[in-house]
BAMARVEX-279324 format. One line per 10 residues: number of its first residue (from 1); for each residue x, y, z of C-alpha. Coordinates in steps of 0.001 Angstrom, whole numbers, plus 500000, padded with zeros to 6 digits. Layout:
// residues N
NUM) X,Y,Z | ...
// end
This chain:
// residues 1023
1) 386040,476259,234329 | 385076,478123,237457 | 381431,478504,238286 | 381646,482176,237515 | 383030,481384,234091 | 380260,478931,233216 | 378100,480088,230334 | 374746,481427,231481 | 371736,479253,230807 | 370118,480490,227583
11) 366636,481933,227759 | 365727,479773,224785 | 366731,476194,223942 | 366636,475142,220282 | 366465,471548,219039 | 365976,469650,215784 | 363183,467065,216044 | 361600,464466,213819 | 358010,463293,213782 | 356392,460650,211583
21) 352895,461493,210403 | 350801,458388,211179 | 348371,459225,208373 | 350941,459193,205562 | 354133,457739,206963 | 356006,460954,206050 | 358759,461979,208495 | 358823,465717,209216 | 361756,467635,210662 | 361043,470631,212859
31) 362950,473152,214916 | 361627,473082,218481 | 362167,476214,220578 | 361703,475952,224352 | 361583,479154,226428 | 363095,478276,229780 | 361542,481069,231845 | 357929,480537,230770 | 357884,476903,229569 | 356472,478039,226225
41) 357276,476181,223007 | 357423,477136,219346 | 357976,474962,216248 | 359116,475630,212689 | 358935,473379,209616 | 362565,473081,208486 | 361948,471816,204949 | 359305,474362,203991 | 360809,477194,206084 | 357588,478266,207721
51) 356015,478426,211146 | 354411,475185,212309 | 353355,476042,215861 | 353181,479551,217230 | 354606,480272,220653 | 352268,478700,223196 | 352256,477702,226848 | 352389,473996,227713 | 352915,471908,230862 | 353802,468499,229388
61) 357541,469065,228913 | 360187,470598,231159 | 363688,471730,230278 | 365164,468693,232021 | 363395,466361,229576 | 365037,467975,226545 | 368279,466438,225328 | 369525,464764,222156 | 367867,461360,221888 | 364885,462189,224084
71) 361333,461465,222990 | 358773,464029,224153 | 355034,464336,223593 | 353634,467728,222655 | 349967,468228,221845 | 349511,464578,220847 | 352682,464414,218730 | 355616,462265,219743 | 358797,464129,218830 | 362269,462619,218820
81) 365060,465122,219432 | 367849,464404,216962 | 370212,467352,217472 | 370776,470713,219088 | 369955,473575,216736 | 372534,476037,218031 | 375773,476130,220027 | 374229,477822,223051 | 371772,474961,223453 | 374529,472422,222959
91) 376646,474022,225672 | 373682,474111,228054 | 372353,470603,227395 | 375360,468354,226832 | 376860,468713,230339 | 373622,467559,231994 | 373156,464618,229621 | 376181,462524,230590 | 375261,458839,230622 | 376731,455983,232587
101) 376104,452285,233061 | 374758,451129,236400 | 374890,447355,236676 | 373119,445773,239633 | 374827,442461,240271 | 373086,439100,240880 | 373549,439316,244660 | 371688,442658,244820 | 368972,442321,242180 | 366456,441625,244927
111) 367176,445178,246163 | 366742,446761,242691 | 363811,448910,243770 | 365752,450469,246649 | 368803,451042,244449 | 366641,452725,241796 | 365105,454915,244484 | 368597,455880,245655 | 369598,456772,242090 | 366480,458934,241697
121) 367157,460656,245030 | 370699,461348,243828 | 369430,463176,240756 | 370083,460378,238241 | 367370,459670,235662 | 366882,456136,234304 | 366854,456274,230497 | 367161,452548,229722 | 366783,449356,231728 | 366773,445631,231157
131) 367102,442558,233335 | 369243,439954,231605 | 371350,436862,232174 | 375061,436985,231366 | 376830,433887,230124 | 380393,433214,231299 | 381909,434428,227971 | 379784,437591,228110 | 380891,438279,231682 | 384498,437741,230628
141) 384054,440148,227698 | 382481,442773,229940 | 385379,442620,232406 | 388103,441946,229830 | 390176,444832,231271 | 390585,442743,234456 | 391701,439564,232664 | 394737,438021,234337 | 393986,439474,237760 | 393689,436981,240671
151) 390028,437815,241221 | 388990,437610,237530 | 387600,434040,237655 | 385602,434712,240822 | 384287,438000,239391 | 383051,436514,236106 | 381549,433505,237898 | 379653,435813,240239 | 378373,437935,237352 | 377083,434834,235529
161) 375488,433313,238632 | 372122,434992,238127 | 370262,437842,236442 | 371821,441305,236355 | 369991,444603,235985 | 371573,446961,233450 | 370577,450611,233735 | 371460,453636,231660 | 371525,456619,234028 | 371773,460244,232967
171) 372662,463412,234825 | 375174,466222,234803 | 378385,464437,235801 | 376519,461152,235650 | 379613,458955,235873 | 380904,460743,238980 | 377490,460935,240681 | 376792,457220,240320 | 380233,456215,241583 | 379742,458471,244596
181) 376424,456758,245338 | 378109,453360,245018 | 380897,454063,247532 | 384204,452200,247804 | 384652,448962,245847 | 384973,446752,248921 | 381680,446586,250802 | 383407,446367,254182 | 385359,449533,253462 | 382148,451151,252209
191) 380409,450427,255503 | 383274,452110,257346 | 383801,455096,255059 | 380357,455668,253453 | 377707,453843,255502 | 374828,455240,253451 | 376258,454131,250098 | 374737,451395,247955 | 377650,449000,248442 | 377572,449541,252191
201) 373832,448790,252353 | 373574,445895,249911 | 377075,444518,249221 | 378863,441601,250847 | 382547,441884,249888 | 384853,443205,247162 | 383376,440956,244453 | 379727,440694,245499 | 379507,444413,246066 | 375938,445029,244855
211) 376583,447150,241768 | 379056,448294,239151 | 379546,451756,237652 | 381490,452941,234623 | 384715,454714,235519 | 384746,457171,232595 | 382453,458452,229816 | 384404,456386,227259 | 383980,453230,229327 | 380301,454059,229757
221) 379820,454273,225989 | 381369,450830,225465 | 379531,449203,228367 | 376171,450700,227412 | 376686,449392,223879 | 377361,445954,225369 | 373947,445811,227022 | 371781,448037,224850 | 373345,447793,221392 | 375397,450213,219358
231) 372617,452812,219474 | 373076,453331,223200 | 374582,456339,224915 | 372243,458795,223502 | 371788,458020,219883 | 368239,456821,220062 | 366410,458466,222828 | 365450,457159,226147 | 365697,453514,225416 | 369266,453337,224397
241) 368685,451547,221120 | 366104,451407,218464 | 364158,448211,218601 | 362692,448652,215141 | 363461,450789,212179 | 362438,453886,214012 | 363806,456325,211507 | 361583,455070,208805 | 358397,455887,210543 | 357245,452304,210580
251) 358530,451246,213953 | 356218,450912,216841 | 358620,451401,219692 | 362122,451837,220843 | 363079,448756,222791 | 365915,448928,225210 | 367259,445525,224398 | 368811,446574,221154 | 370002,444386,218408 | 373368,445708,217360
261) 376677,444739,218904 | 378496,447334,220885 | 382196,447737,221354 | 382308,444934,223929 | 379384,442936,222688 | 379599,439209,222279 | 379144,437533,218947 | 375543,436875,219701 | 374663,440531,220362 | 373255,441945,223602
271) 372844,439528,226544 | 369586,437640,226566 | 366667,438669,228711 | 365146,436493,231411 | 361442,436858,230611 | 359567,433539,230507 | 356345,434768,228852 | 354558,431687,230157 | 352419,431426,233280 | 353135,435063,234091
281) 351397,438405,233805 | 352439,441927,232874 | 352725,445114,234881 | 353652,448303,233024 | 354968,451169,235111 | 353596,454156,233266 | 355680,457072,231985 | 354439,459578,234581 | 355566,457245,237399 | 358976,456828,235767
291) 359330,460616,235453 | 358282,461150,239078 | 360954,458724,240304 | 358517,456247,241860 | 359592,453295,239689 | 361917,452127,242481 | 359243,451740,245167 | 356917,450046,242671 | 359627,447576,241642 | 360272,447028,245323
301) 356860,445372,245508 | 357194,443169,242430 | 360040,442008,240236 | 360773,439078,237953 | 361978,440420,234580 | 361759,443953,233256 | 362944,446322,230550 | 362367,449949,229640 | 360505,450823,226440 | 359409,453976,224668
311) 356167,453295,222813 | 354927,455462,220004 | 351221,456150,219877 | 350599,453354,217354 | 352253,450713,219541 | 350421,451974,222634 | 347143,451884,220732 | 347811,448339,219530 | 348698,447158,223037 | 345533,448691,224541
321) 343325,447680,221592 | 341331,445197,223702 | 340108,448122,225832 | 338631,449994,222869 | 334899,449986,223398 | 335333,448939,227031 | 336616,452328,228170 | 334718,455474,227211 | 336252,457017,224042 | 337814,459933,225898
331) 339351,457680,228543 | 340713,455268,225921 | 342486,458117,224117 | 343837,459406,227435 | 345130,455927,228314 | 346933,455692,224962 | 348444,459157,225360 | 349537,458359,228901 | 351324,455188,227837 | 353060,456950,224933
341) 354137,460138,226717 | 357606,458819,227615 | 359627,455785,228720 | 357741,453085,230595 | 358989,449947,232357 | 357463,446573,231544 | 357666,444041,234401 | 356981,440323,234114 | 355354,439137,237344 | 355085,435577,238603
351) 352221,434051,240528 | 353259,435169,244008 | 353955,438823,244827 | 356912,439386,247160 | 357146,442234,249697 | 360328,444259,249225 | 361111,445944,252542 | 361094,449668,253212 | 359626,451815,250440 | 359942,455501,249612
361) 357446,456508,252292 | 359247,454926,255251 | 358306,452088,257564 | 354577,452625,257281 | 354745,452364,253482 | 356835,449206,253787 | 354262,447672,256108 | 351497,448559,253661 | 353489,446976,250839 | 353960,443770,252805
371) 350268,443748,253679 | 349275,444243,250042 | 351644,441514,248898 | 350366,439143,251539 | 346771,439791,250452 | 347770,439295,246812 | 349432,435989,247698 | 346274,434846,249438 | 344339,435642,246248 | 346902,433773,244174
381) 346728,430738,246448 | 342927,430666,246146 | 343237,430969,242356 | 345742,428168,242122 | 348728,430488,241637 | 347034,432789,239149 | 349574,435545,238437 | 346966,437821,236841 | 344673,437892,239866 | 347606,438317,242236
391) 348905,441335,240348 | 345471,442940,240059 | 345107,442674,243825 | 348490,444309,244347 | 347749,447148,241889 | 344265,447910,243188 | 341276,449560,241441 | 341899,451538,238265 | 340878,454915,239756 | 343486,456004,242354
401) 340845,457850,244417 | 338768,454693,244671 | 341907,452642,245326 | 342835,454940,248235 | 339504,454070,249887 | 339228,450377,249052 | 342907,449321,248818 | 345051,451972,250531 | 348122,449702,250398 | 347863,449132,246627
411) 350267,450597,244089 | 347653,452779,242412 | 346556,454235,245734 | 350151,455105,246620 | 351470,456355,243271 | 348487,457035,240986 | 347340,460508,239958 | 344219,459930,237836 | 342472,457060,235992 | 344750,457630,232971
421) 347886,458308,235051 | 347338,455588,237619 | 350999,454516,237948 | 350698,450992,236532 | 348905,448916,233947 | 348046,445364,234957 | 346678,442575,232785 | 342953,442158,233398 | 342071,438711,232029 | 343684,435464,233059
431) 344184,434343,229481 | 345980,437542,228468 | 348927,437494,230877 | 351379,435560,228739 | 350205,437307,225551 | 350762,440812,226938 | 354121,439767,228379 | 355182,438402,224993 | 354117,441650,223316 | 356810,443535,225223
441) 359517,440953,225828 | 359389,439176,222472 | 357767,441406,219904 | 359078,444775,221086 | 362344,443762,222734 | 363235,441513,219808 | 363029,444426,217405 | 360259,442759,215397 | 357347,444982,216347 | 355614,445821,213111
451) 352425,447767,213528 | 350225,448736,210628 | 351481,452004,209127 | 348707,454542,209476 | 347457,455480,206048 | 345590,458278,204379 | 342213,457609,202851 | 342180,456547,199226 | 341404,459527,197056 | 338177,459342,195141
461) 338010,459030,191383 | 338344,462545,190000 | 337819,462169,186301 | 336240,458975,184968 | 336380,460348,181411 | 340160,460198,181580 | 340117,456748,183166 | 341275,457800,186630 | 341461,455538,189687 | 338440,453371,190273
471) 337692,452853,193982 | 336667,449369,195091 | 335618,448790,198698 | 334903,445526,200470 | 331338,445106,201715 | 331352,444309,205427 | 329287,441215,204879 | 331934,439618,202679 | 334981,440670,204603 | 337086,437894,206010
481) 335093,434936,204775 | 337614,433999,202154 | 340392,436300,203185 | 339585,438359,200124 | 336451,440417,200331 | 338050,443524,198829 | 336731,443383,195329 | 337273,440731,192695 | 340978,440467,193428 | 340795,439667,197144
491) 342896,437164,199029 | 340598,434345,197963 | 342147,434388,194498 | 344270,431299,194190 | 343102,429953,197556 | 340360,427508,198528 | 336916,429110,198668 | 335559,426852,201391 | 336624,425372,204664 | 336630,421835,203248
501) 339487,420337,205268 | 340597,417771,202704 | 340509,420269,199822 | 342483,422805,201855 | 345145,420275,202806 | 345455,419118,199204 | 345812,422718,198076 | 348549,423370,200610 | 350420,420166,199806 | 350268,420318,196017
511) 350391,424075,195420 | 351749,426001,198394 | 354382,423624,199749 | 355276,422240,196298 | 357784,425034,195704 | 359255,424318,192301 | 362295,426487,193046 | 363459,424009,195682 | 362973,420869,193598 | 366335,419211,192779
521) 367250,418765,189100 | 369628,416365,187409 | 372523,417644,185258 | 371863,417728,181509 | 373468,414874,179585 | 374952,415709,176170 | 374475,419456,176597 | 377556,420387,174541 | 377248,420508,170743 | 380488,419974,168782
531) 379971,423143,166774 | 377726,426144,167350 | 375120,426917,164704 | 376347,430498,164438 | 377698,431269,160992 | 380167,433598,162700 | 383422,431602,162695 | 384882,433904,165309 | 382212,432864,167840 | 383080,429212,167359
541) 386796,429995,167633 | 386451,431801,170937 | 384054,429230,172342 | 386871,426718,171939 | 389402,429151,173442 | 387280,429686,176524 | 386703,425936,176891 | 390460,425310,176655 | 391198,427996,179229 | 388680,426533,181689
551) 390472,423186,181429 | 393899,424767,181996 | 396063,424720,185130 | 396104,428532,185128 | 392319,428662,185591 | 392373,425879,188195 | 394938,427827,190241 | 392991,431091,189868 | 389755,429411,190935 | 391356,427703,193924
561) 392929,430979,195042 | 389475,432586,194971 | 388015,429767,197063 | 390852,430020,199589 | 390911,433805,200007 | 389926,435141,203428 | 389319,438761,202376 | 386693,440304,200080 | 384193,437696,201268 | 380946,439461,200369
571) 380111,442717,198683 | 378039,444757,196262 | 379037,445280,192632 | 377708,448241,190628 | 378352,449362,187068 | 377716,453087,186859 | 379564,456017,185398 | 378905,459199,183480 | 376361,461932,183978 | 373314,459668,183761
581) 374104,456568,185819 | 376656,457961,188271 | 374178,460311,190041 | 371789,457376,190467 | 374606,455311,191955 | 375267,458129,194431 | 371593,458035,195460 | 371712,454253,195918 | 374893,454469,197985 | 373346,457206,200121
591) 370337,455000,200925 | 372593,452001,201598 | 374901,453802,203984 | 372751,456470,205640 | 369347,454768,205816 | 370085,451043,206044 | 373499,451383,207704 | 374795,448744,205297 | 378525,448107,205794 | 379051,445723,202878
601) 382006,446855,200744 | 381121,448145,197292 | 382948,447884,193948 | 382095,450463,191276 | 382923,449876,187605 | 382856,452451,184788 | 384248,452866,181282 | 386901,455476,180604 | 387903,458769,182252 | 384937,460535,180687
611) 382680,458545,183053 | 384603,459220,186275 | 387132,461806,187450 | 389560,461458,190351 | 388001,464203,192465 | 384517,462685,192272 | 385712,459174,193098 | 387844,460290,196049 | 384858,462188,197438 | 382697,459078,196983
621) 385268,456939,198800 | 385309,459380,201699 | 381501,459498,201859 | 380539,455900,201052 | 383535,453749,201973 | 384461,450944,201942 | 384371,451604,198185 | 386745,450523,195429 | 386552,451640,191809 | 387722,450250,188477
631) 387948,451724,185011 | 387124,448716,182825 | 388907,450390,179933 | 392147,450125,181914 | 391636,446591,183299 | 393713,443809,181700 | 391513,442116,179115 | 391470,438279,179243 | 393300,436968,176140 | 390993,433970,175698
641) 388009,436265,175025 | 387060,438256,171929 | 389222,441415,171815 | 387589,444766,171253 | 384267,443663,172766 | 381816,446330,173837 | 382336,447257,177508 | 379512,449765,177965 | 375807,449305,178595 | 374516,445779,179259
651) 377911,444013,178766 | 379519,446082,181532 | 377566,444207,184220 | 378796,440637,183492 | 382272,442035,182851 | 382214,443666,186297 | 381180,440385,187924 | 384010,438598,186132 | 386599,441086,187451 | 385176,441519,190955
661) 387340,440553,193928 | 384448,439295,196046 | 383872,435605,196676 | 380143,436303,196811 | 378715,439315,195014 | 375388,441108,194786 | 375160,442989,191485 | 372846,446008,191666 | 371824,448430,188951 | 372263,452070,189891
671) 368495,452688,189632 | 367606,450272,192447 | 365976,451360,195732 | 366439,448855,198553 | 363939,448335,201340 | 366522,447012,203797 | 370183,446046,204197 | 370661,443176,201687 | 373329,441376,203730 | 370891,438659,204830
681) 370471,437425,201248 | 373877,435764,201370 | 372591,433464,204118 | 369486,432298,202244 | 369474,428455,202414 | 368988,427899,198678 | 371704,430415,197813 | 374148,428656,200102 | 373280,425375,198398 | 373286,426505,194743
691) 375334,429680,194806 | 373035,431935,192773 | 369774,433824,192825 | 368204,435588,189850 | 365021,437613,189660 | 362356,437332,186977 | 360930,440060,184753 | 357233,440774,184248 | 357461,439015,180875 | 357314,435261,180370
701) 360288,433123,179413 | 359064,432942,175817 | 360839,436230,175178 | 364066,434236,174634 | 364191,432693,171162 | 364797,428944,171066 | 367378,429257,168308 | 369902,430837,170679 | 370768,427446,172190 | 372071,425921,168973
711) 373538,429306,168019 | 375971,429155,170961 | 376480,425387,170788 | 374023,424065,173368 | 371594,421179,173070 | 368073,422588,173183 | 367255,420164,176007 | 369136,422605,178269 | 366214,425001,177986 | 363822,422771,179922
721) 366290,422483,182797 | 366932,426242,182857 | 363188,426908,182751 | 362750,424557,185706 | 365147,426846,187577 | 362705,429659,186838 | 360354,427718,189083 | 356588,428271,189028 | 356515,431389,186872 | 358997,430809,184012
731) 359876,434486,183712 | 362450,436131,181515 | 365446,437091,183686 | 365776,440674,184909 | 369435,441526,185571 | 369043,444700,187622 | 370023,442506,190553 | 372058,439269,190542 | 373322,437326,193562 | 376142,434905,192755
741) 378812,432921,194549 | 381868,433581,192378 | 383905,430968,194267 | 381338,428366,193213 | 380589,429645,189705 | 383670,431381,188312 | 383407,429161,185226 | 379814,430325,184709 | 380960,433947,184739 | 383625,433176,182123
751) 380958,431730,179838 | 378583,434606,180578 | 381212,437117,179480 | 381896,435020,176368 | 378228,435402,175409 | 378184,439141,176154 | 381394,439754,174227 | 379293,438746,171181 | 376483,441119,172102 | 374979,443303,169379
761) 374403,441550,166085 | 374807,438120,167631 | 373581,436865,171012 | 371491,439978,171735 | 369468,439255,168573 | 367855,436367,170482 | 367127,438143,173767 | 367104,441570,175367 | 370555,442487,176636 | 372476,440473,179197
771) 369395,439228,181045 | 369275,435540,180063 | 372950,435241,179157 | 373602,434205,182776 | 371315,431195,182356 | 373052,430280,179109 | 376354,430638,180969 | 375158,428027,183466 | 374182,425849,180508 | 377599,426118,178823
781) 379306,425294,182140 | 377174,422146,182517 | 375388,423620,185542 | 371925,424301,184149 | 370504,422222,187024 | 371825,424793,189550 | 370385,427927,187890 | 367792,429370,190321 | 365215,432169,190280 | 363478,433730,193260
791) 360095,432034,193100 | 358031,435229,193080 | 357424,437409,190020 | 357753,441169,190389 | 355004,443611,191212 | 354949,447133,189887 | 354745,450774,190905 | 352779,452972,188509 | 351992,456650,188015 | 349061,458063,186087
801) 349948,460009,182950 | 348331,463165,184335 | 350762,463268,187267 | 353746,461805,185449 | 355402,465182,185075 | 356554,464669,181498 | 354962,463544,178240 | 355885,460122,176881 | 355616,459467,173196 | 352111,458646,172017
811) 353287,455178,170980 | 354518,454493,174483 | 351252,455468,176137 | 349266,453617,173509 | 350889,450442,174774 | 350471,451177,178462 | 347063,452820,178573 | 346908,455723,181001 | 349340,454211,183498 | 353103,454380,183296
821) 355206,451604,184826 | 357814,453338,187003 | 359546,450313,188486 | 359423,446642,189388 | 358954,445474,192976 | 361207,442456,193550 | 360902,440010,196433 | 363344,438010,198536 | 363405,434248,199163 | 360821,434652,201947
831) 358330,436442,199724 | 358924,439859,201318 | 359426,442973,199181 | 363162,443607,198831 | 363637,446474,196388 | 362186,448568,193603 | 364099,448519,190324 | 363149,451798,188675 | 363213,450548,185091 | 361646,453703,183590
841) 361198,455999,186584 | 364896,456727,187011 | 365785,459731,189094 | 367366,462931,187881 | 369476,464183,190751 | 369625,467718,189422 | 365845,468120,189798 | 366293,467740,193560 | 363426,465277,194026 | 362345,461820,192911
851) 359602,461150,190379 | 356330,460460,192157 | 355068,456897,192480 | 351298,456698,192965 | 350202,453065,193255 | 351700,449638,193878 | 350428,446280,192599 | 350821,442681,193735 | 353129,440414,191696 | 352020,440722,188088
861) 350592,437639,186306 | 352289,436773,183021 | 349314,437164,180705 | 348369,440501,182260 | 351867,441864,181677 | 351873,440668,178067 | 348445,442230,177544 | 348977,445483,179373 | 352465,446216,178078 | 351365,446173,174467
871) 351956,442643,173181 | 348338,442205,172126 | 345839,443697,169635 | 345054,447347,170327 | 341319,446780,170548 | 341658,444458,173529 | 344227,446336,175593 | 343340,446719,179240 | 343680,450405,180005 | 342959,450734,183725
881) 343980,449601,187173 | 341494,448888,189931 | 342479,450774,193063 | 341407,448954,196229 | 340696,450806,199443 | 342459,448581,201978 | 343056,451044,204788 | 343624,448655,207686 | 344034,451362,210316 | 340767,453040,209365
891) 338933,449721,209331 | 340304,448844,212768 | 339179,452157,214211 | 335714,451869,212696 | 335141,448232,213757 | 332068,447634,215955 | 332951,447760,219667 | 333453,444367,221239 | 333952,442543,217934 | 336394,439726,218649
901) 337792,439821,215113 | 337235,443033,213113 | 336326,441261,209888 | 336746,444123,207420 | 340147,445037,208860 | 341221,441393,208787 | 340131,440992,205164 | 342104,444063,204117 | 345167,443061,206146 | 345189,439459,204917
911) 344676,440562,201313 | 347703,442842,201469 | 349906,440311,203248 | 349053,437360,201013 | 349528,439436,197846 | 352971,440707,198752 | 352016,444360,199204 | 354601,445626,201729 | 352633,445717,204981 | 353840,445792,208551
921) 352846,442662,210401 | 350137,443057,213058 | 350450,440090,215404 | 347667,441390,217637 | 345201,441394,214757 | 346383,437921,213740 | 345780,436652,217266 | 342305,438196,217399 | 341392,436697,214039 | 343157,433382,214508
931) 339903,431496,213934 | 339679,432924,210403 | 342455,430582,209265 | 340489,427608,210574 | 337379,428910,208822 | 339206,429243,205511 | 341571,426268,205534 | 340091,423961,208161 | 341830,422998,211400 | 344374,420717,209708
941) 345237,423234,207002 | 345512,426106,209481 | 347839,424018,211644 | 350041,423343,208599 | 350192,427078,207857 | 351199,427955,211410 | 353841,425224,211643 | 355392,426281,208327 | 355750,429910,209415 | 353388,431145,206698
951) 351790,433637,209063 | 355103,435494,209024 | 355587,435187,205248 | 352156,434324,203775 | 352690,435404,200139 | 352887,431867,198768 | 349424,431043,200086 | 348108,433052,197131 | 350938,433884,194710 | 351901,430526,193277
961) 351670,428612,189995 | 347895,428178,190312 | 347462,431916,190849 | 349461,432632,187673 | 347274,430234,185680 | 344018,431643,187023 | 344259,434721,184850 | 344532,432435,181823 | 348174,432517,180704 | 349625,432668,177242
971) 348234,435211,174812 | 344633,435128,176048 | 343027,438161,177591 | 343317,438275,181414 | 340175,437191,183230 | 340656,439703,186028 | 341884,443305,186048 | 345128,444040,187847 | 344531,445846,191124 | 346647,448270,193075
981) 346644,450254,196301 | 347905,453808,196832 | 351583,453655,197629 | 351182,455855,200696 | 348878,453242,202245 | 351721,450710,202321 | 355111,450192,203912 | 356647,450637,200447 | 356030,454361,200784 | 359042,454573,203086
991) 361219,453347,200191 | 360031,456246,198045 | 360582,458675,200934 | 364133,457393,201350 | 364683,457814,197614 | 363297,461337,197576 | 365420,462395,200549 | 368535,460854,198987 | 367941,462673,195694 | 367723,466018,197477
1001) 370883,465212,199408 | 372718,464030,196255 | 371874,467241,194407 | 373756,469293,196978 | 376548,466744,197391 | 377357,466529,193682 | 377411,470316,193380 | 380067,470456,196118 | 382114,467351,195367 | 381850,466289,191721
1011) 383482,468377,188987 | 382299,465799,186448 | 378615,466082,187378 | 378455,469762,188276 | 379879,470923,184931 | 376955,469996,182735 | 373734,469250,184498 | 371112,467434,182515 | 367757,469098,182230 | 365396,467650,184811
1021) 363037,465186,183168 | 360735,465016,186187 | 358996,468014,187641
// end
């Protein structure tokens, strides 16, 4: 298109942005309007269709900073641009946002600062950066297009000979511009044809030619994905990939290292960084310096390992937390805002600073840089190679005006603008260098940064006459002493109350580390009774038929074929059809695919054409694939099982597992809400050893009648072995989720279907539905010793009757007091919340929103569940929950200045973490309060906890067999009330947000794509 034909720049640019409210964790979507002539901005709330910010002048953002993926700060809010809101904006923005990979090779890394300065002078903006070390296979994968060429071996060897600097550069015509700056491939030819080019200045020959550039936008996308993960090339803002779960509102940063594999990525993911995080210190080039293009000259003065990061305000606040109370309040807030206003570059610096030649201000600036580095090296030599002191000398005083007088050669004097925008942050204390370096290069770059989600204050009790929430707050004097401090149910429950070293070690050895789930069990001898006690002759007949089939050659061949298959390795199985369960399955699939990016294949089972039509299923395949579907009514029924068995309701789930094609299957009920991609469960050590994981209910194992064992022909001694598999808590099974290795336990699934084929009027008379039939199936297969439960009972999410939105029957509320159990919170093998199974709070898609969850509890003790849920005399029913105010963010902000460990905040944080309430890990707070572990458990006990990794997954420190007994099990009244925290004060709130968003999406999707569901919409139960 000729220049005259180019579309005129619009007077107004329109974008879609997202912003996560730190006080509630809610993600808001806005339309951002930018007026190019005046620099004014305007914002509109998309969901509520109303004005959010009236047109106003601002100076923080320019038109050049606005593109899809950018993160901009406006009036203290960090907005991520997710899309263009109109075609005119798209046409104006997309051409100037072309990205390319610039790879500075090992021979030229020492000139990285000059090369960055050249890129900035050429109009290229750095949007992601990381220094990393390629292995030989990674170098070969990167240059796979050159495989077979004579120079291929020399090229890959050179690329793996030292660190490389990967940069994502952006500009209009970015690919072309960077290649023009590079010059000809051969450095000798470059010196003849383009003497000012990068290869002419810094290259040696055709292989060691300083830098590489992508040759096309398609190649750039693949190469950027190689270094920065699949989120590169614009999908996640300035860093190239999301280091944490940024979309959920709980991430603290976007790290440029990425975690996903790109198109060229090696099996191990992005190449590893080169940061040592030991004996080093940290320099952070601040966002304003990156924007102004002075990162190159700064890097010219210092360079060991570096990456680009975009910090949100929470991560910036956590990093600068040690300066709270040291800086005046206004300056601390300004420092946080300055660090969070855009991409920054974190640099790991060794003990000796190295001068880097000519800087951006010519020879004089280069001489000043060498002088500053020499002075810094003198300081380092006097300090015995202290990297922190050397860097502080190079950076100069914090105030640039003062630095210009006292240290005119320092970085802050040369590039600083104000005390808050002073070009660089440098570690102040000698002991903090490695810690601050690890914060960026391990915690953030590794994608594990988990700051505390900012929370809203607990609402006060509104109506004590109606038994509303009762607020319990920890007195400051008690906080932290026992890790509990927050009312009667603090973290001290189930833990030692003193620092007695021997008692603490004994507690850890005999309670915490004595995990009953991992204890090996011997097979049951004589488990098979000759005849079942059931008077039903048909049951005995088909028990023999199944046993004969399992001994047959046909079954042996079928089983071996399953073990040998190389397809359908792992997947999710769901049983859902009809107008009630199918919409919930659509919501679950939406969360799986759109939120968690789960790629596991899914099998969907239903019964009959009335539960699924072709149009709906084809639309689901297109939206949620890989997805396969089966009408169980049309599947061939196994002849060795009872014909005419019920195939709807509870029996459909074991029947689906029996007919699944997967070698390993995760069965999920349609009313499940996952917290994360469940793929990792298949790699759990105990699952790989025993081939199954089951989850317990809130009720105890006594809900299964003993007579069922003889009824199906099992020796009652099998029960003790199955109960041992239920580990410390002996809970009734809850089959909303089942993880099983079919290749290991196909015989168990045959027996499980045998039991469920005799469902109503037989086996189900001894238990509730299919739940414990899986355990009996293990018993009948002679594998009771392999049956395994997750060794954590479920917690619960509850809603008060006044905000329930519908009126349960009086008998129902009589049993549950004023609180209604909406769902069960289930945990994984590490003790981290995995999902919510909405056992009574199922969604109604046609209402357009999810039922509201108000509070969340820790795992529920057995006797409390029996008492609260109505299995006790009416006069003694507990009819309330204690709501604890455990607002960690508020307690951190209100901690006394200079307090080494903010005790109240630590008590709240440790209570939540050790009771399994979903809480983002705060490693900075843990480091500040490290001595609290020694105070509570003694030095030996604290060392055991750290070595065992219980700081990362501390639930078992409190929730164990002793904890379950402390509320006095059996049918006795609980000694302690069950406590809860508001859901929106926890990381579990994101799960409800995901559910609510998926319900709204599913309402519109079903109306467009499902004739079955759009014909007769059920009346919305929830309002």
